[in-house]
LOMARTI-495930 format. One record per residue: residue in three letters; x, y, z of N, C-alpha, C in turn. Coordinates in steps of 0.02 Angstrom, whole numbers. Each point is the difference from the previous one (the first is absolute). Example, Ala and Ser with C-alpha at 12.3 -4.5 7.8 and 13.67 -1.06 7.14 Angstrom:
BEGIN
vexti ALA, n.x 660, n.y -284, n.z 390, ca.x -45, ca.y 59, ca.z 0, c.x 45, c.y 60, c.z 0 $
vexti SER, n.x -18, n.y 53, n.z -36, ca.x 42, ca.y 59, ca.z 3, c.x -39, c.y 55, c.z 37 $
END
This chain:
BEGIN
vexti MET, n.x -2052, n.y -1364, n.z -2761, ca.x 48, ca.y -55, ca.z 2, c.x 43, c.y 7, c.z 63 $
vexti ALA, n.x 1, n.y -53, n.z 39, ca.x 36, ca.y 2, ca.z 63, c.x 72, c.y -24, c.z -8 $
vexti THR, n.x 14, n.y -40, n.z -52, ca.x 69, ca.y -22, ca.z -10, c.x 41, c.y 60, c.z -24 $
vexti ILE, n.x 64, n.y -1, n.z 17, ca.x 44, ca.y 55, ca.z -17, c.x 42, c.y -19, c.z -61 $
vexti LYS, n.x 2, n.y 44, n.z -49, ca.x 43, ca.y -12, ca.z -58, c.x 71, c.y 18, c.z 19 $
vexti LEU, n.x 43, n.y -50, n.z 1, ca.x 69, ca.y 10, ca.z 21, c.x 46, c.y 5, c.z -61 $
vexti ASN, n.x 52, n.y 42, n.z 8, ca.x 50, ca.y 7, ca.z -52, c.x 67, c.y 16, c.z 33 $
vexti SER, n.x 50, n.y 11, n.z -40, ca.x 67, ca.y 14, ca.z 27, c.x 2, c.y 62, c.z 43 $
vexti GLU, n.x -42, n.y 49, n.z -17, ca.x 0, ca.y 63, ca.z 37, c.x -30, c.y -6, c.z 70 $
vexti ASN, n.x -54, n.y -39, n.z 8, ca.x -34, ca.y -2, ca.z 65, c.x 11, c.y -64, c.z 39 $
vexti PHE, n.x 37, n.y -48, n.z -27, ca.x 7, ca.y -66, ca.z 32, c.x 31, c.y 5, c.z 70 $
vexti LYS, n.x 54, n.y 38, n.z 5, ca.x 34, ca.y 6, ca.z 65, c.x -47, c.y 30, c.z 53 $
vexti LYS, n.x -34, n.y 54, n.z -17, ca.x -45, ca.y 33, ca.z 47, c.x -59, c.y -44, c.z 19 $
vexti GLU, n.x -32, n.y -30, n.z -51, ca.x -62, ca.y -39, ca.z 12, c.x 12, c.y -69, c.z 28 $
vexti VAL, n.x 58, n.y -29, n.z -14, ca.x 13, ca.y -69, ca.z 21, c.x 54, c.y -4, c.z 53 $
vexti GLU, n.x 60, n.y 21, n.z -19, ca.x 57, ca.y -9, ca.z 46, c.x -4, c.y 42, c.z 63 $
vexti LEU, n.x -32, n.y 58, n.z -4, ca.x -6, ca.y 44, ca.z 58, c.x -70, c.y -1, c.z 31 $
vexti SER, n.x -42, n.y -47, n.z -22, ca.x -69, ca.y -3, ca.z 25, c.x -2, c.y -21, c.z 73 $
vexti PRO, n.x -40, n.y 35, n.z 41, ca.x -7, ca.y -19, ca.z 70, c.x -44, c.y -62, c.z 9 $
vexti ILE, n.x -37, n.y -19, n.z -52, ca.x -42, ca.y -60, ca.z 3, c.x 24, c.y -50, c.z -53 $
vexti PRO, n.x -16, n.y -65, n.z 8, ca.x 20, ca.y -49, ca.z -50, c.x -28, c.y 16, c.z -69 $
vexti VAL, n.x 34, n.y -24, n.z -52, ca.x -19, ca.y 12, ca.z -69, c.x 3, c.y -65, c.z -39 $
vexti LEU, n.x -53, n.y -13, n.z -38, ca.x 0, ca.y -55, ca.z -48, c.x 10, c.y 31, c.z -69 $
vexti VAL, n.x 52, n.y -22, n.z -36, ca.x 14, ca.y 26, ca.z -66, c.x -13, c.y -55, c.z -52 $
vexti ASP, n.x -41, n.y 17, n.z -49, ca.x -16, ca.y -45, ca.z -55, c.x 40, c.y 22, c.z -61 $
vexti PHE, n.x 46, n.y -42, n.z -22, ca.x 37, ca.y 12, ca.z -62, c.x -41, c.y -33, c.z -55 $
vexti PHE, n.x -22, n.y 40, n.z -49, ca.x -47, ca.y -25, ca.z -51, c.x 16, c.y 30, c.z -68 $
vexti ALA, n.x -37, n.y -23, n.z -51, ca.x 2, ca.y 30, ca.z -67, c.x -71, c.y -1, c.z -28 $
vexti ASP, n.x -15, n.y 49, n.z -42, ca.x -68, ca.y 5, ca.z -29, c.x -18, c.y -60, c.z -43 $
vexti TRP, n.x 49, n.y -32, n.z -32, ca.x -13, ca.y -56, ca.z -45, c.x -6, c.y -67, c.z 36 $
vexti CYS, n.x 10, n.y 0, n.z 66, ca.x 2, ca.y -62, ca.z 39, c.x -70, c.y -19, c.z 24 $
vexti GLY, n.x -27, n.y -56, n.z -25, ca.x -67, ca.y -23, ca.z 20, c.x -9, c.y -11, c.z 74 $
vexti PRO, n.x 45, n.y -39, n.z 32, ca.x -6, ca.y -10, ca.z 73, c.x 4, c.y 66, c.z 39 $
vexti CYS, n.x 40, n.y 47, n.z -25, ca.x 5, ca.y 66, ca.z 32, c.x -67, c.y 35, c.z -2 $
vexti GLN, n.x -33, n.y -3, n.z -57, ca.x -66, ca.y 32, ca.z -8, c.x -52, c.y -33, c.z 45 $
vexti ALA, n.x 5, n.y -66, n.z 8, ca.x -47, ca.y -36, ca.z 44, c.x 11, c.y 20, c.z 73 $
vexti LEU, n.x 61, n.y 15, n.z 18, ca.x 17, ca.y 17, ca.z 69, c.x -19, c.y 72, c.z 17 $
vexti ALA, n.x -3, n.y 44, n.z -49, ca.x -11, ca.y 72, ca.z 12, c.x -62, c.y 15, c.z 42 $
vexti PRO, n.x -59, n.y -28, n.z -15, ca.x -59, ca.y 17, ca.z 41, c.x 6, c.y -26, c.z 72 $
vexti VAL, n.x 34, n.y -55, n.z 9, ca.x 11, ca.y -27, ca.z 67, c.x 42, c.y 48, c.z 41 $
vexti LEU, n.x 53, n.y 26, n.z -31, ca.x 43, ca.y 48, ca.z 35, c.x -36, c.y 65, c.z 14 $
vexti GLU, n.x -44, n.y 22, n.z -45, ca.x -40, ca.y 60, ca.z 13, c.x -44, c.y -10, c.z 61 $
vexti GLU, n.x -33, n.y -57, n.z 4, ca.x -43, ca.y -17, ca.z 57, c.x 41, c.y 2, c.z 65 $
vexti LEU, n.x 57, n.y -34, n.z -2, ca.x 42, ca.y -4, ca.z 60, c.x 27, c.y 68, c.z 20 $
vexti SER, n.x 17, n.y 42, n.z -49, ca.x 27, ca.y 66, ca.z 17, c.x -52, c.y 42, c.z 36 $
vexti SER, n.x -63, n.y -8, n.z -18, ca.x -54, ca.y 35, ca.z 35, c.x -10, c.y -28, c.z 70 $
vexti ALA, n.x 6, n.y -66, n.z 7, ca.x -11, ca.y -33, ca.z 64, c.x 55, c.y 16, c.z 51 $
vexti TYR, n.x 59, n.y 15, n.z -24, ca.x 57, ca.y 9, ca.z 45, c.x 24, c.y 73, c.z 3 $
vexti ILE, n.x -42, n.y 47, n.z -19, ca.x 20, ca.y 71, ca.z 1, c.x 25, c.y 19, c.z 70 $
vexti GLY, n.x 58, n.y 32, n.z 2, ca.x 29, ca.y 22, ca.z 64, c.x 40, c.y -54, c.z 35 $
vexti LYS, n.x -7, n.y -63, n.z -22, ca.x 37, ca.y -55, ca.z 32, c.x 55, c.y -28, c.z -45 $
vexti CYS, n.x -15, n.y -3, n.z -65, ca.x 47, ca.y -28, ca.z -48, c.x -13, c.y 34, c.z -68 $
vexti LYS, n.x 54, n.y 24, n.z -31, ca.x -8, ca.y 30, ca.z -67, c.x 8, c.y -55, c.z -52 $
vexti ILE, n.x -34, n.y 8, n.z -56, ca.x 9, ca.y -44, ca.z -57, c.x 18, c.y 42, c.z -60 $
vexti GLY, n.x 57, n.y -15, n.z -29, ca.x 24, ca.y 37, ca.z -57, c.x 13, c.y -46, c.z -59 $
vexti LYS, n.x 3, n.y 31, n.z -60, ca.x 10, ca.y -38, ca.z -61, c.x 57, c.y 31, c.z -40 $
vexti VAL, n.x 45, n.y -43, n.z -24, ca.x 56, ca.y 21, ca.z -41, c.x -8, c.y -33, c.z -68 $
vexti ASN, n.x -8, n.y 41, n.z -52, ca.x -2, ca.y -26, ca.z -68, c.x 72, c.y -14, c.z -21 $
vexti VAL, n.x 16, n.y -64, n.z -10, ca.x 70, ca.y -18, ca.z -15, c.x 23, c.y 25, c.z -68 $
vexti ASP, n.x -46, n.y 10, n.z -47, ca.x 19, ca.y 26, ca.z -65, c.x 19, c.y 74, c.z 3 $
vexti GLU, n.x -31, n.y 37, n.z 45, ca.x 13, ca.y 72, ca.z 8, c.x 55, c.y 14, c.z 51 $
vexti ASN, n.x 15, n.y -49, n.z 43, ca.x 48, ca.y 10, ca.z 54, c.x 50, c.y -58, c.z 1 $
vexti THR, n.x 36, n.y -7, n.z -54, ca.x 47, ca.y -57, ca.z -6, c.x 54, c.y 2, c.z 54 $
vexti ASP, n.x 19, n.y 60, n.z 22, ca.x 50, ca.y 6, ca.z 53, c.x -22, c.y -34, c.z 64 $
vexti LEU, n.x -63, n.y 10, n.z 19, ca.x -26, ca.y -32, ca.z 61, c.x -6, c.y -76, c.z -11 $
vexti ALA, n.x -20, n.y -20, n.z -60, ca.x -5, ca.y -72, ca.z -15, c.x 68, c.y -33, c.z 6 $
vexti VAL, n.x 52, n.y 35, n.z -23, ca.x 68, ca.y -27, ca.z 5, c.x 23, c.y 0, c.z 73 $
vexti ASP, n.x -13, n.y 55, n.z 36, ca.x 21, ca.y 5, ca.z 70, c.x -29, c.y -57, c.z 42 $
vexti TYR, n.x -61, n.y -19, n.z -14, ca.x -33, ca.y -52, ca.z 39, c.x 0, c.y -68, c.z -35 $
vexti GLN, n.x 40, n.y -6, n.z -53, ca.x 12, ca.y -62, ca.z -36, c.x -66, c.y -35, c.z -19 $
vexti ILE, n.x -45, n.y 38, n.z -31, ca.x -64, ca.y -27, ca.z -20, c.x 10, c.y -43, c.z -62 $
vexti SER, n.x -15, n.y -65, n.z 6, ca.x 8, ca.y -45, ca.z -57, c.x -67, c.y -27, c.z -25 $
vexti SER, n.x -51, n.y 4, n.z 42, ca.x -68, ca.y -19, ca.z -22, c.x -50, c.y 45, c.z 35 $
vexti ILE, n.x -55, n.y 12, n.z -35, ca.x -52, ca.y 44, ca.z 28, c.x -67, c.y -36, c.z -4 $
vexti PRO, n.x -48, n.y 18, n.z 42, ca.x 7, ca.y 50, ca.z 53, c.x 47, c.y -25, c.z 56 $
vexti ALA, n.x 36, n.y 47, n.z 28, ca.x 44, ca.y -13, ca.z 57, c.x -22, c.y 46, c.z 56 $
vexti LEU, n.x -16, n.y -30, n.z 57, ca.x -22, ca.y 39, ca.z 58, c.x 56, c.y 2, c.z 51 $
vexti PHE, n.x 20, n.y 60, n.z 18, ca.x 53, ca.y 10, ca.z 50, c.x -31, c.y 34, c.z 61 $
vexti PHE, n.x 15, n.y -27, n.z 58, ca.x -28, ca.y 26, ca.z 63, c.x 57, c.y 34, c.z 38 $
vexti PHE, n.x -9, n.y 65, n.z 11, ca.x 50, ca.y 41, ca.z 34, c.x -23, c.y 19, c.z 70 $
vexti LYS, n.x 47, n.y -3, n.z 47, ca.x -14, ca.y 24, ca.z 68, c.x 64, c.y 35, c.z 23 $
vexti GLY, n.x -7, n.y 61, n.z 23, ca.x 59, ca.y 38, ca.z 21, c.x 48, c.y 13, c.z -58 $
vexti GLY, n.x -28, n.y 4, n.z -61, ca.x 41, ca.y 14, ca.z -58, c.x 36, c.y -59, c.z -30 $
vexti LYS, n.x -8, n.y -59, n.z 30, ca.x 35, ca.y -60, ca.z -23, c.x -49, c.y -52, c.z -25 $
vexti VAL, n.x 21, n.y -39, n.z -50, ca.x -41, ca.y -56, ca.z -25, c.x 0, c.y -55, c.z 53 $
vexti VAL, n.x -60, n.y -18, n.z 23, ca.x -5, ca.y -54, ca.z 50, c.x -32, c.y -63, c.z -28 $
vexti ASP, n.x -30, n.y 6, n.z -60, ca.x -32, ca.y -57, ca.z -32, c.x -10, c.y 17, c.z -73 $
vexti GLN, n.x -3, n.y -51, n.z -42, ca.x -16, ca.y 11, ca.z -70, c.x -28, c.y -64, c.z -30 $
vexti VAL, n.x -45, n.y 9, n.z -48, ca.x -30, ca.y -56, ca.z -35, c.x -12, c.y 20, c.z -73 $
vexti SER, n.x -2, n.y -50, n.z -44, ca.x -15, ca.y 12, ca.z -70, c.x -66, c.y -35, c.z -17 $
vexti GLY, n.x -36, n.y 30, n.z -46, ca.x -62, ca.y -30, ca.z -23, c.x -60, c.y 34, c.z 30 $
vexti ALA, n.x -58, n.y -13, n.z -30, ca.x -63, ca.y 30, ca.z 23, c.x -28, c.y -43, c.z 57 $
vexti LEU, n.x 13, n.y 20, n.z 60, ca.x -24, ca.y -37, ca.z 59, c.x -74, c.y 15, c.z 12 $
vexti PRO, n.x -35, n.y -46, n.z 33, ca.x -69, ca.y 15, ca.z 20, c.x -1, c.y 56, c.z 53 $
vexti LYS, n.x -54, n.y 36, n.z 3, ca.x -8, ca.y 56, ca.z 47, c.x 17, c.y -21, c.z 71 $
vexti ARG, n.x -26, n.y -58, n.z 21, ca.x 10, ca.y -23, ca.z 68, c.x 75, c.y -8, c.z 16 $
vexti SER, n.x 39, n.y -27, n.z -47, ca.x 72, ca.y -9, ca.z 11, c.x 35, c.y 67, c.z 8 $
vexti ILE, n.x -20, n.y 49, n.z -40, ca.x 30, ca.y 67, ca.z 5, c.x -19, c.y 31, c.z 67 $
vexti GLU, n.x -63, n.y -7, n.z 20, ca.x -22, ca.y 26, ca.z 65, c.x 41, c.y -30, c.z 57 $
vexti GLU, n.x 12, n.y -65, n.z -3, ca.x 39, ca.y -33, ca.z 52, c.x 71, c.y 29, c.z 4 $
vexti LYS, n.x 29, n.y 13, n.z -58, ca.x 68, ca.y 29, ca.z -1, c.x -1, c.y 72, c.z 27 $
vexti ILE, n.x -51, n.y 39, n.z -17, ca.x -5, ca.y 68, ca.z 26, c.x -9, c.y -2, c.z 76 $
vexti ASN, n.x -44, n.y -44, n.z 24, ca.x -12, ca.y -5, ca.z 71, c.x 64, c.y -20, c.z 38 $
vexti LYS, n.x 40, n.y -42, n.z -31, ca.x 64, ca.y -20, ca.z 30, c.x 46, c.y 61, c.z 5 $
vexti LEU, n.x -2, n.y 43, n.z -52, ca.x 40, ca.y 62, ca.z 1, c.x -20, c.y 45, c.z 58 $
vexti LEU, n.x -65, n.y 1, n.z 14, ca.x -27, ca.y 46, ca.z 50, c.x 10, c.y -26, c.z 71 $
vexti SER, n.x 17, n.y -63, n.z 8, ca.x 5, ca.y -27, ca.z 68, c.x 69, c.y 13, c.z 30 $
END
């Protein structure tokens, strides 16, 4: 698995202090659209190794992070660059749309 399981303990190190951009997926196991998005994110995490990290935050297990980032609907994708949120979207986007957003992060 190339996606990183994020939680309160490793979020700062893996996301906020990351030298490369990070896409964070806020999800829940019971969420159908989240489950549909999971294999797409796995594919993308393999395609962008070394260029962009992709991590997942289970909102049921990490309510503090969900509150910090004001997650009101899932899946919620947050795009971080230099430790700051530079873009965010809700819903299960098509792979191509996510790739476009990642490529924008890398430019």
